[in-house]
NUSE-11764 format. One record per residue (C-alpha): x, y, z negated; residue in three letters. Coordinates in steps of 0.05 Angstrom, whole numbers, always signed. Layout:
<nodes>
{east:X | north:Y | up:Z | rest:ala} .
...
</nodes>
This chain:
<nodes>
{east:-798 | north:-95 | up:-4701 | rest:met} .
{east:-826 | north:-155 | up:-4738 | rest:asn} .
{east:-833 | north:-114 | up:-4801 | rest:thr} .
{east:-874 | north:-61 | up:-4764 | rest:thr} .
{east:-918 | north:-115 | up:-4733 | rest:thr} .
{east:-928 | north:-147 | up:-4801 | rest:asp} .
{east:-947 | north:-80 | up:-4832 | rest:gln} .
{east:-1000 | north:-69 | up:-4778 | rest:lys} .
{east:-1026 | north:-139 | up:-4787 | rest:ala} .
{east:-1029 | north:-130 | up:-4862 | rest:asn} .
{east:-1071 | north:-68 | up:-4853 | rest:arg} .
{east:-1124 | north:-100 | up:-4809 | rest:ile} .
{east:-1158 | north:-135 | up:-4867 | rest:val} .
{east:-1162 | north:-74 | up:-4913 | rest:pro} .
{east:-1186 | north:-32 | up:-4854 | rest:ile} .
{east:-1243 | north:-82 | up:-4843 | rest:ile} .
{east:-1258 | north:-81 | up:-4917 | rest:met} .
{east:-1261 | north:-4 | up:-4919 | rest:met} .
{east:-1307 | north:-3 | up:-4858 | rest:ile} .
{east:-1351 | north:-55 | up:-4892 | rest:ala} .
{east:-1354 | north:-11 | up:-4954 | rest:leu} .
{east:-1373 | north:+48 | up:-4910 | rest:phe} .
{east:-1432 | north:+7 | up:-4887 | rest:gly} .
{east:-1449 | north:-15 | up:-4958 | rest:met} .
{east:-1455 | north:+58 | up:-4980 | rest:ile} .
{east:-1511 | north:+66 | up:-4930 | rest:ala} .
{east:-1540 | north:-3 | up:-4942 | rest:phe} .
{east:-1548 | north:+6 | up:-5018 | rest:val} .
{east:-1567 | north:+80 | up:-5014 | rest:thr} .
{east:-1620 | north:+69 | up:-4961 | rest:asn} .
{east:-1649 | north:+10 | up:-4999 | rest:leu} .
{east:-1679 | north:+59 | up:-5049 | rest:ala} .
{east:-1735 | north:+88 | up:-5006 | rest:ala} .
{east:-1765 | north:+22 | up:-4979 | rest:pro} .
{east:-1758 | north:-6 | up:-5050 | rest:met} .
{east:-1801 | north:+53 | up:-5071 | rest:gly} .
{east:-1855 | north:+27 | up:-5024 | rest:gln} .
{east:-1851 | north:-40 | up:-5061 | rest:val} .
{east:-1856 | north:-4 | up:-5128 | rest:leu} .
{east:-1917 | north:+34 | up:-5104 | rest:lys} .
{east:-1953 | north:-31 | up:-5088 | rest:glu} .
{east:-1928 | north:-74 | up:-5145 | rest:gln} .
{east:-1936 | north:-23 | up:-5201 | rest:phe} .
{east:-1984 | north:+27 | up:-5170 | rest:gly} .
{east:-1930 | north:+80 | up:-5172 | rest:ala} .
{east:-1942 | north:+149 | up:-5141 | rest:ser} .
{east:-1899 | north:+177 | up:-5085 | rest:asn} .
{east:-1860 | north:+216 | up:-5138 | rest:phe} .
{east:-1848 | north:+153 | up:-5180 | rest:gln} .
{east:-1831 | north:+113 | up:-5117 | rest:gly} .
{east:-1775 | north:+161 | up:-5103 | rest:leu} .
{east:-1747 | north:+158 | up:-5174 | rest:leu} .
{east:-1701 | north:+100 | up:-5153 | rest:gly} .
{east:-1672 | north:+144 | up:-5099 | rest:asn} .
{east:-1666 | north:+201 | up:-5150 | rest:ala} .
{east:-1630 | north:+155 | up:-5200 | rest:ala} .
{east:-1581 | north:+134 | up:-5145 | rest:asn} .
{east:-1564 | north:+206 | up:-5128 | rest:phe} .
{east:-1564 | north:+234 | up:-5199 | rest:ile} .
{east:-1505 | north:+188 | up:-5211 | rest:ala} .
{east:-1466 | north:+232 | up:-5163 | rest:tyr} .
{east:-1476 | north:+292 | up:-5209 | rest:ala} .
{east:-1451 | north:+252 | up:-5268 | rest:val} .
{east:-1393 | north:+216 | up:-5233 | rest:met} .
{east:-1369 | north:+265 | up:-5179 | rest:gly} .
{east:-1315 | north:+302 | up:-5219 | rest:ile} .
{east:-1297 | north:+243 | up:-5267 | rest:pro} .
{east:-1290 | north:+201 | up:-5204 | rest:gly} .
{east:-1238 | north:+248 | up:-5177 | rest:gly} .
{east:-1200 | north:+247 | up:-5243 | rest:ile} .
{east:-1203 | north:+170 | up:-5243 | rest:leu} .
{east:-1175 | north:+169 | up:-5173 | rest:leu} .
{east:-1115 | north:+211 | up:-5192 | rest:gln} .
{east:-1100 | north:+168 | up:-5254 | rest:arg} .
{east:-1107 | north:+97 | up:-5227 | rest:val} .
{east:-1100 | north:+105 | up:-5151 | rest:gly} .
{east:-1144 | north:+87 | up:-5092 | rest:tyr} .
{east:-1142 | north:+11 | up:-5095 | rest:lys} .
{east:-1161 | north:+6 | up:-5169 | rest:lys} .
{east:-1215 | north:+58 | up:-5160 | rest:thr} .
{east:-1243 | north:+19 | up:-5101 | rest:ala} .
{east:-1242 | north:-46 | up:-5141 | rest:leu} .
{east:-1278 | north:-11 | up:-5200 | rest:ile} .
{east:-1329 | north:+18 | up:-5152 | rest:ala} .
{east:-1343 | north:-50 | up:-5119 | rest:ile} .
{east:-1351 | north:-84 | up:-5187 | rest:ala} .
{east:-1400 | north:-30 | up:-5210 | rest:ile} .
{east:-1438 | north:-37 | up:-5144 | rest:gly} .
{east:-1445 | north:-111 | up:-5154 | rest:phe} .
{east:-1472 | north:-100 | up:-5225 | rest:val} .
{east:-1520 | north:-46 | up:-5200 | rest:gly} .
{east:-1551 | north:-91 | up:-5147 | rest:val} .
{east:-1552 | north:-150 | up:-5197 | rest:leu} .
{east:-1593 | north:-108 | up:-5246 | rest:ile} .
{east:-1642 | north:-91 | up:-5190 | rest:gln} .
{east:-1646 | north:-165 | up:-5174 | rest:phe} .
{east:-1660 | north:-181 | up:-5247 | rest:leu} .
{east:-1717 | north:-132 | up:-5247 | rest:ser} .
{east:-1753 | north:-181 | up:-5201 | rest:gly} .
{east:-1748 | north:-233 | up:-5257 | rest:his} .
{east:-1769 | north:-187 | up:-5313 | rest:ser} .
{east:-1836 | north:-177 | up:-5347 | rest:ala} .
{east:-1883 | north:-132 | up:-5309 | rest:gln} .
{east:-1880 | north:-77 | up:-5363 | rest:asn} .
{east:-1803 | north:-76 | up:-5361 | rest:met} .
{east:-1788 | north:-88 | up:-5287 | rest:ala} .
{east:-1796 | north:-16 | up:-5264 | rest:phe} .
{east:-1749 | north:+12 | up:-5317 | rest:gly} .
{east:-1697 | north:-43 | up:-5304 | rest:ile} .
{east:-1699 | north:-28 | up:-5229 | rest:tyr} .
{east:-1687 | north:+46 | up:-5243 | rest:leu} .
{east:-1627 | north:+28 | up:-5287 | rest:leu} .
{east:-1599 | north:-15 | up:-5230 | rest:gly} .
{east:-1608 | north:+42 | up:-5180 | rest:ala} .
{east:-1571 | north:+90 | up:-5228 | rest:phe} .
{east:-1513 | north:+41 | up:-5237 | rest:val} .
{east:-1509 | north:+30 | up:-5162 | rest:ala} .
{east:-1505 | north:+105 | up:-5153 | rest:gly} .
{east:-1441 | north:+107 | up:-5194 | rest:phe} .
{east:-1411 | north:+57 | up:-5146 | rest:ser} .
{east:-1434 | north:+95 | up:-5084 | rest:met} .
{east:-1403 | north:+160 | up:-5111 | rest:cys} .
{east:-1336 | north:+126 | up:-5125 | rest:leu} .
{east:-1336 | north:+92 | up:-5057 | rest:leu} .
{east:-1349 | north:+158 | up:-5022 | rest:asn} .
{east:-1288 | north:+187 | up:-5058 | rest:ile} .
{east:-1245 | north:+129 | up:-5035 | rest:val} .
{east:-1263 | north:+105 | up:-4965 | rest:val} .
{east:-1250 | north:+168 | up:-4924 | rest:asn} .
{east:-1177 | north:+180 | up:-4947 | rest:pro} .
{east:-1164 | north:+105 | up:-4948 | rest:met} .
{east:-1184 | north:+96 | up:-4876 | rest:leu} .
{east:-1145 | north:+158 | up:-4856 | rest:asn} .
{east:-1082 | north:+130 | up:-4889 | rest:thr} .
{east:-1092 | north:+59 | up:-4862 | rest:leu} .
{east:-1097 | north:+90 | up:-4793 | rest:gly} .
{east:-1032 | north:+126 | up:-4803 | rest:gly} .
{east:-1063 | north:+196 | up:-4809 | rest:gly} .
{east:-1073 | north:+245 | up:-4752 | rest:gly} .
{east:-1118 | north:+226 | up:-4694 | rest:asn} .
{east:-1113 | north:+151 | up:-4709 | rest:lys} .
{east:-1136 | north:+162 | up:-4781 | rest:gly} .
{east:-1193 | north:+207 | up:-4758 | rest:asn} .
{east:-1213 | north:+154 | up:-4707 | rest:gln} .
{east:-1219 | north:+102 | up:-4761 | rest:leu} .
{east:-1262 | north:+149 | up:-4804 | rest:ile} .
{east:-1308 | north:+159 | up:-4743 | rest:gln} .
{east:-1314 | north:+83 | up:-4735 | rest:val} .
{east:-1331 | north:+77 | up:-4809 | rest:gly} .
{east:-1382 | north:+133 | up:-4804 | rest:gly} .
{east:-1414 | north:+100 | up:-4744 | rest:ser} .
{east:-1420 | north:+34 | up:-4781 | rest:phe} .
{east:-1450 | north:+73 | up:-4839 | rest:asn} .
{east:-1504 | north:+99 | up:-4792 | rest:ser} .
{east:-1516 | north:+29 | up:-4764 | rest:val} .
{east:-1530 | north:+2 | up:-4834 | rest:met} .
{east:-1574 | north:+62 | up:-4850 | rest:ala} .
{east:-1615 | north:+44 | up:-4788 | rest:thr} .
{east:-1617 | north:-30 | up:-4805 | rest:phe} .
{east:-1637 | north:-26 | up:-4879 | rest:thr} .
{east:-1709 | north:+3 | up:-4877 | rest:pro} .
{east:-1725 | north:-40 | up:-4816 | rest:ala} .
{east:-1700 | north:-103 | up:-4850 | rest:phe} .
{east:-1740 | north:-88 | up:-4914 | rest:val} .
{east:-1801 | north:-75 | up:-4870 | rest:gly} .
{east:-1794 | north:-144 | up:-4840 | rest:ile} .
{east:-1786 | north:-177 | up:-4909 | rest:leu} .
{east:-1847 | north:-145 | up:-4941 | rest:ile} .
{east:-1888 | north:-152 | up:-4877 | rest:gly} .
{east:-1961 | north:-131 | up:-4881 | rest:glu} .
{east:-1977 | north:-167 | up:-4946 | rest:ala} .
{east:-2030 | north:-132 | up:-4988 | rest:ala} .
{east:-1983 | north:-127 | up:-5047 | rest:lys} .
{east:-1908 | north:-125 | up:-5036 | rest:ala} .
{east:-1864 | north:-150 | up:-5093 | rest:asn} .
{east:-1791 | north:-139 | up:-5113 | rest:ile} .
{east:-1779 | north:-213 | up:-5101 | rest:lys} .
{east:-1796 | north:-202 | up:-5027 | rest:asp} .
{east:-1732 | north:-160 | up:-5021 | rest:val} .
{east:-1686 | north:-211 | up:-5055 | rest:phe} .
{east:-1651 | north:-230 | up:-4988 | rest:pro} .
{east:-1626 | north:-158 | up:-4982 | rest:val} .
{east:-1598 | north:-161 | up:-5052 | rest:met} .
{east:-1564 | north:-228 | up:-5039 | rest:tyr} .
{east:-1530 | north:-197 | up:-4978 | rest:ile} .
{east:-1507 | north:-136 | up:-5018 | rest:ala} .
{east:-1479 | north:-177 | up:-5076 | rest:met} .
{east:-1445 | north:-225 | up:-5028 | rest:gly} .
{east:-1410 | north:-170 | up:-4990 | rest:val} .
{east:-1388 | north:-136 | up:-5054 | rest:phe} .
{east:-1360 | north:-202 | up:-5081 | rest:ala} .
{east:-1322 | north:-218 | up:-5017 | rest:val} .
{east:-1293 | north:-148 | up:-5009 | rest:val} .
{east:-1271 | north:-147 | up:-5082 | rest:phe} .
{east:-1233 | north:-214 | up:-5076 | rest:ile} .
{east:-1200 | north:-195 | up:-5010 | rest:val} .
{east:-1181 | north:-124 | up:-5032 | rest:leu} .
{east:-1152 | north:-152 | up:-5097 | rest:leu} .
{east:-1108 | north:-200 | up:-5057 | rest:ala} .
{east:-1080 | north:-153 | up:-5004 | rest:val} .
{east:-1030 | north:-97 | up:-5009 | rest:lys} .
{east:-1052 | north:-29 | up:-4984 | rest:ile} .
{east:-1017 | north:+38 | up:-4981 | rest:pro} .
{east:-1037 | north:+91 | up:-5032 | rest:glu} .
{east:-1057 | north:+157 | up:-5000 | rest:pro} .
{east:-1015 | north:+214 | up:-5027 | rest:tyr} .
{east:-1053 | north:+256 | up:-5078 | rest:val} .
{east:-1024 | north:+326 | up:-5083 | rest:ser} .
{east:-1018 | north:+351 | up:-5154 | rest:lys} .
{east:-1028 | north:+425 | up:-5167 | rest:ser} .
{east:-993 | north:+461 | up:-5224 | rest:lys} .
{east:-1060 | north:+491 | up:-5243 | rest:glu} .
{east:-1113 | north:+455 | up:-5283 | rest:ser} .
{east:-1175 | north:+426 | up:-5249 | rest:leu} .
{east:-1219 | north:+474 | up:-5289 | rest:lys} .
{east:-1180 | north:+534 | up:-5264 | rest:lys} .
{east:-1182 | north:+510 | up:-5192 | rest:leu} .
{east:-1257 | north:+498 | up:-5195 | rest:met} .
{east:-1268 | north:+567 | up:-5226 | rest:thr} .
{east:-1226 | north:+596 | up:-5170 | rest:gly} .
{east:-1267 | north:+561 | up:-5116 | rest:ala} .
{east:-1331 | north:+589 | up:-5146 | rest:leu} .
{east:-1305 | north:+660 | up:-5136 | rest:lys} .
{east:-1316 | north:+653 | up:-5061 | rest:phe} .
{east:-1387 | north:+673 | up:-5042 | rest:arg} .
{east:-1388 | north:+632 | up:-4977 | rest:his} .
{east:-1367 | north:+570 | up:-5017 | rest:phe} .
{east:-1421 | north:+579 | up:-5070 | rest:val} .
{east:-1474 | north:+588 | up:-5016 | rest:leu} .
{east:-1444 | north:+528 | up:-4979 | rest:gly} .
{east:-1448 | north:+485 | up:-5042 | rest:ala} .
{east:-1522 | north:+503 | up:-5047 | rest:ile} .
{east:-1528 | north:+486 | up:-4973 | rest:ala} .
{east:-1499 | north:+416 | up:-4985 | rest:ile} .
{east:-1548 | north:+405 | up:-5042 | rest:phe} .
{east:-1605 | north:+426 | up:-4995 | rest:ile} .
{east:-1579 | north:+389 | up:-4934 | rest:tyr} .
{east:-1574 | north:+321 | up:-4968 | rest:val} .
{east:-1645 | north:+330 | up:-4995 | rest:gly} .
{east:-1670 | north:+345 | up:-4925 | rest:val} .
{east:-1632 | north:+287 | up:-4894 | rest:glu} .
{east:-1660 | north:+237 | up:-4945 | rest:val} .
{east:-1730 | north:+265 | up:-4958 | rest:gly} .
{east:-1749 | north:+275 | up:-4884 | rest:thr} .
{east:-1751 | north:+200 | up:-4866 | rest:pro} .
{east:-1768 | north:+173 | up:-4935 | rest:tyr} .
{east:-1833 | north:+211 | up:-4943 | rest:val} .
{east:-1850 | north:+194 | up:-4871 | rest:met} .
{east:-1839 | north:+120 | up:-4888 | rest:leu} .
{east:-1890 | north:+124 | up:-4945 | rest:tyr} .
{east:-1940 | north:+162 | up:-4901 | rest:trp} .
{east:-1936 | north:+112 | up:-4844 | rest:leu} .
{east:-1938 | north:+53 | up:-4892 | rest:ser} .
{east:-2004 | north:+80 | up:-4920 | rest:asp} .
{east:-2031 | north:+88 | up:-4849 | rest:asn} .
{east:-2071 | north:+25 | up:-4830 | rest:pro} .
{east:-2060 | north:+40 | up:-4756 | rest:glu} .
{east:-1984 | north:+35 | up:-4765 | rest:val} .
{east:-1970 | north:-11 | up:-4824 | rest:gly} .
{east:-1909 | north:-24 | up:-4867 | rest:lys} .
{east:-1868 | north:-64 | up:-4817 | rest:thr} .
{east:-1872 | north:-12 | up:-4761 | rest:ile} .
{east:-1862 | north:+43 | up:-4812 | rest:ala} .
{east:-1795 | north:+12 | up:-4831 | rest:gly} .
{east:-1774 | north:+10 | up:-4758 | rest:phe} .
{east:-1795 | north:+82 | up:-4746 | rest:val} .
{east:-1755 | north:+105 | up:-4807 | rest:ala} .
{east:-1696 | north:+65 | up:-4780 | rest:gly} .
{east:-1703 | north:+102 | up:-4714 | rest:thr} .
{east:-1690 | north:+168 | up:-4752 | rest:tyr} .
{east:-1623 | north:+140 | up:-4777 | rest:trp} .
{east:-1607 | north:+113 | up:-4708 | rest:phe} .
{east:-1616 | north:+183 | up:-4679 | rest:leu} .
{east:-1569 | north:+208 | up:-4734 | rest:met} .
{east:-1517 | north:+159 | up:-4706 | rest:leu} .
{east:-1528 | north:+185 | up:-4636 | rest:ile} .
{east:-1523 | north:+257 | up:-4661 | rest:gly} .
{east:-1458 | north:+243 | up:-4698 | rest:arg} .
{east:-1427 | north:+212 | up:-4636 | rest:leu} .
{east:-1448 | north:+273 | up:-4594 | rest:val} .
{east:-1425 | north:+320 | up:-4648 | rest:gly} .
{east:-1357 | north:+286 | up:-4651 | rest:ala} .
{east:-1350 | north:+293 | up:-4575 | rest:ser} .
{east:-1365 | north:+367 | up:-4573 | rest:ile} .
{east:-1337 | north:+387 | up:-4640 | rest:gly} .
{east:-1272 | north:+411 | up:-4610 | rest:gly} .
{east:-1308 | north:+460 | up:-4563 | rest:lys} .
{east:-1368 | north:+484 | up:-4604 | rest:val} .
{east:-1359 | north:+520 | up:-4671 | rest:ser} .
{east:-1388 | north:+493 | up:-4736 | rest:ser} .
{east:-1428 | north:+558 | up:-4743 | rest:lys} .
{east:-1461 | north:+548 | up:-4674 | rest:thr} .
{east:-1474 | north:+474 | up:-4686 | rest:met} .
{east:-1505 | north:+485 | up:-4755 | rest:leu} .
{east:-1546 | north:+545 | up:-4732 | rest:gly} .
{east:-1573 | north:+510 | up:-4671 | rest:thr} .
{east:-1589 | north:+445 | up:-4709 | rest:ala} .
{east:-1625 | north:+480 | up:-4766 | rest:ser} .
{east:-1666 | north:+523 | up:-4719 | rest:phe} .
{east:-1688 | north:+464 | up:-4676 | rest:val} .
{east:-1703 | north:+426 | up:-4740 | rest:gly} .
{east:-1748 | north:+483 | up:-4763 | rest:met} .
{east:-1787 | north:+481 | up:-4698 | rest:ile} .
{east:-1795 | north:+405 | up:-4702 | rest:leu} .
{east:-1820 | north:+408 | up:-4774 | rest:ile} .
{east:-1871 | north:+463 | up:-4756 | rest:leu} .
{east:-1896 | north:+420 | up:-4698 | rest:leu} .
{east:-1903 | north:+361 | up:-4746 | rest:ala} .
{east:-1941 | north:+402 | up:-4797 | rest:ile} .
{east:-1990 | north:+434 | up:-4748 | rest:phe} .
{east:-2002 | north:+376 | up:-4701 | rest:ser} .
{east:-2063 | north:+332 | up:-4711 | rest:ser} .
{east:-2049 | north:+266 | up:-4746 | rest:thr} .
{east:-2102 | north:+234 | up:-4701 | rest:asp} .
{east:-2060 | north:+245 | up:-4639 | rest:thr} .
{east:-2022 | north:+180 | up:-4625 | rest:met} .
{east:-1960 | north:+173 | up:-4581 | rest:val} .
{east:-1916 | north:+115 | up:-4560 | rest:ser} .
{east:-1849 | north:+115 | up:-4596 | rest:leu} .
{east:-1793 | north:+67 | up:-4575 | rest:pro} .
{east:-1774 | north:+24 | up:-4635 | rest:val} .
{east:-1755 | north:-47 | up:-4653 | rest:leu} .
{east:-1816 | north:-90 | up:-4665 | rest:gln} .
{east:-1833 | north:-159 | up:-4690 | rest:arg} .
{east:-1880 | north:-202 | up:-4649 | rest:ser} .
{east:-1935 | north:-246 | up:-4677 | rest:ala} .
{east:-1886 | north:-305 | up:-4669 | rest:ala} .
{east:-1835 | north:-269 | up:-4712 | rest:gly} .
{east:-1786 | north:-251 | up:-4657 | rest:ala} .
{east:-1754 | north:-182 | up:-4654 | rest:leu} .
{east:-1759 | north:-141 | up:-4591 | rest:ser} .
{east:-1751 | north:-69 | up:-4569 | rest:phe} .
{east:-1817 | north:-37 | up:-4549 | rest:gly} .
{east:-1866 | north:+20 | up:-4557 | rest:leu} .
{east:-1903 | north:+30 | up:-4623 | rest:ala} .
{east:-1964 | north:+74 | up:-4630 | rest:gln} .
{east:-1952 | north:+127 | up:-4683 | rest:val} .
{east:-1981 | north:+196 | up:-4699 | rest:pro} .
{east:-1946 | north:+250 | up:-4659 | rest:ile} .
{east:-1923 | north:+281 | up:-4725 | rest:asn} .
{east:-1879 | north:+221 | up:-4737 | rest:ala} .
{east:-1845 | north:+231 | up:-4670 | rest:met} .
{east:-1827 | north:+303 | up:-4688 | rest:tyr} .
{east:-1801 | north:+281 | up:-4756 | rest:ile} .
{east:-1759 | north:+225 | up:-4726 | rest:val} .
{east:-1727 | north:+275 | up:-4678 | rest:leu} .
{east:-1702 | north:+316 | up:-4738 | rest:val} .
{east:-1650 | north:+260 | up:-4746 | rest:gly} .
{east:-1613 | north:+289 | up:-4686 | rest:leu} .
{east:-1610 | north:+356 | up:-4723 | rest:cys} .
{east:-1588 | north:+331 | up:-4792 | rest:thr} .
{east:-1534 | north:+286 | up:-4761 | rest:ser} .
{east:-1482 | north:+341 | up:-4753 | rest:ile} .
{east:-1499 | north:+385 | up:-4813 | rest:met} .
{east:-1453 | north:+355 | up:-4866 | rest:trp} .
{east:-1389 | north:+367 | up:-4827 | rest:gly} .
{east:-1411 | north:+437 | up:-4805 | rest:gly} .
{east:-1429 | north:+459 | up:-4876 | rest:ile} .
{east:-1366 | north:+430 | up:-4906 | rest:phe} .
{east:-1321 | north:+463 | up:-4854 | rest:asn} .
{east:-1353 | north:+531 | up:-4863 | rest:leu} .
{east:-1355 | north:+528 | up:-4939 | rest:ala} .
{east:-1281 | north:+509 | up:-4950 | rest:val} .
{east:-1253 | north:+555 | up:-4896 | rest:glu} .
{east:-1200 | north:+600 | up:-4927 | rest:gly} .
{east:-1200 | north:+565 | up:-4995 | rest:leu} .
{east:-1127 | north:+542 | up:-4992 | rest:gly} .
{east:-1106 | north:+511 | up:-5058 | rest:lys} .
{east:-1178 | north:+510 | up:-5082 | rest:tyr} .
{east:-1201 | north:+462 | up:-5026 | rest:thr} .
{east:-1192 | north:+397 | up:-5065 | rest:ala} .
{east:-1230 | north:+423 | up:-5126 | rest:ala} .
{east:-1284 | north:+450 | up:-5079 | rest:ala} .
{east:-1291 | north:+379 | up:-5050 | rest:ser} .
{east:-1305 | north:+352 | up:-5120 | rest:gly} .
{east:-1360 | north:+404 | up:-5130 | rest:ile} .
{east:-1389 | north:+384 | up:-5063 | rest:phe} .
{east:-1392 | north:+310 | up:-5084 | rest:met} .
{east:-1429 | north:+330 | up:-5148 | rest:thr} .
{east:-1481 | north:+369 | up:-5109 | rest:leu} .
{east:-1499 | north:+308 | up:-5067 | rest:val} .
{east:-1549 | north:+299 | up:-5124 | rest:val} .
{east:-1595 | north:+341 | up:-5080 | rest:gly} .
{east:-1610 | north:+277 | up:-5043 | rest:gly} .
{east:-1646 | north:+252 | up:-5104 | rest:gly} .
{east:-1679 | north:+315 | up:-5131 | rest:ile} .
{east:-1709 | north:+346 | up:-5069 | rest:leu} .
{east:-1741 | north:+282 | up:-5041 | rest:pro} .
{east:-1773 | north:+269 | up:-5110 | rest:ala} .
{east:-1801 | north:+340 | up:-5109 | rest:ile} .
{east:-1826 | north:+329 | up:-5038 | rest:gln} .
{east:-1859 | north:+264 | up:-5061 | rest:gly} .
{east:-1893 | north:+301 | up:-5118 | rest:gly} .
{east:-1920 | north:+353 | up:-5068 | rest:ile} .
{east:-1945 | north:+296 | up:-5024 | rest:ala} .
{east:-1982 | north:+267 | up:-5085 | rest:asp} .
{east:-2016 | north:+334 | up:-5099 | rest:met} .
{east:-2027 | north:+365 | up:-5031 | rest:ala} .
{east:-2016 | north:+312 | up:-4977 | rest:gly} .
{east:-1958 | north:+284 | up:-4937 | rest:tyr} .
{east:-1955 | north:+337 | up:-4882 | rest:met} .
{east:-1960 | north:+394 | up:-4932 | rest:thr} .
{east:-1898 | north:+366 | up:-4967 | rest:ser} .
{east:-1857 | north:+382 | up:-4905 | rest:tyr} .
{east:-1863 | north:+456 | up:-4920 | rest:trp} .
{east:-1807 | north:+442 | up:-4970 | rest:leu} .
{east:-1764 | north:+414 | up:-4914 | rest:val} .
{east:-1780 | north:+475 | up:-4871 | rest:phe} .
{east:-1759 | north:+524 | up:-4926 | rest:val} .
{east:-1694 | north:+485 | up:-4936 | rest:cys} .
{east:-1679 | north:+489 | up:-4861 | rest:leu} .
{east:-1691 | north:+564 | up:-4863 | rest:val} .
{east:-1637 | north:+569 | up:-4916 | rest:tyr} .
{east:-1588 | north:+527 | up:-4874 | rest:leu} .
{east:-1603 | north:+572 | up:-4815 | rest:phe} .
{east:-1587 | north:+634 | up:-4858 | rest:tyr} .
{east:-1523 | north:+601 | up:-4883 | rest:tyr} .
{east:-1499 | north:+587 | up:-4812 | rest:ala} .
{east:-1513 | north:+658 | up:-4788 | rest:leu} .
{east:-1496 | north:+701 | up:-4849 | rest:ile} .
{east:-1479 | north:+663 | up:-4913 | rest:gly} .
{east:-1419 | north:+627 | up:-4885 | rest:ser} .
{east:-1378 | north:+690 | up:-4874 | rest:lys} .
{east:-1317 | north:+694 | up:-4920 | rest:asn} .
{east:-1323 | north:+761 | up:-4955 | rest:val} .
{east:-1270 | north:+745 | up:-5007 | rest:asn} .
{east:-1206 | north:+745 | up:-4965 | rest:lys} .
{east:-1170 | north:+787 | up:-5018 | rest:asn} .
{east:-1166 | north:+727 | up:-5065 | rest:ile} .
{east:-1097 | north:+693 | up:-5066 | rest:asp} .
{east:-1103 | north:+620 | up:-5044 | rest:val} .
{east:-1029 | north:+602 | up:-5040 | rest:ala} .
{east:-999 | north:+549 | up:-5087 | rest:asp} .
{east:-960 | north:+579 | up:-5145 | rest:glu} .
</nodes>
């Protein structure tokens, strides 16, 4: 009895650490877009260049996705987590050092830091889900812990752009040094989690080893049409999830009637609605199919984006967001924003449930190829860096609202995948372990 109690007590600390890392993934990842606003003002960067930090962060997934899985199998979850945390600390430290660098070098040093931090985020994504599942004992308890971690991830995604908006305020020229408090927090959390995780004992999730090579398993997964189309859907989805609020953040920051501080809070509201959507999706997931959820969400998203594109940017509406008073106090109130921003923010409800729906549909019927398919999925998260940069480039050339046609086309593809592309037409392929 005492042994069981001790085991549960010993797991509380690593559970808290894993949940903290879940939050850090969102914290560091969502730092890239508001940092892009700083780069635009400090270096005169374009929207495309401002989103290069975000691109560098996500391109690391393409480089590290599969090697990360191999590292996990060779050294285990705890060592992989420690390596990821150390890399994350270095990545944020490099970004911090860019604020102390010469003006002609700072931009490049920041991009290097974003790229290094991306390696960390990729490794942490590989680790935290199965770790929480194991620490919870698997089954419903394990899934419950993952949901808690996912919710904290959404909370941090909501907090980050709003916090950066407060730090840079409405100064004529924002500077990387203005965002130093965020970097201090990130490095501090990484340091504390590393020390604690190094000291505690945690169970190692079981990693099943197939008799077939990883290359053969990945080739096998790519024989399934619905998986290939689903992998493309993940690439597109992450690009939509990231680009939709980030380009809006830049647009509102450039709008003198809104300003940088409110723009940060409005972008944070998008991520808050993603949190709400995930909670709703989790509650109805047992009754509504992934196909129905993805189809409905992508169709509603298409309608909202069309409304945003065709509505007048001169029409202002009151949007409930956090605000900062003249005295510096935070309060919840109504902010006047263009109606287009309201429609874009509401897209957060749609994107919230898409990852799970796409993943479930894409790996259905893959059997022994599922693990290899997951590695391919992690690699294609790079879409979150490439598509927003392309959208930023379109915004530079043709205007902010015109850039949302890219988002619309992406949602059309996701709608097609839900209705038609997700059907498994390769049921004749043997998926049993040899």
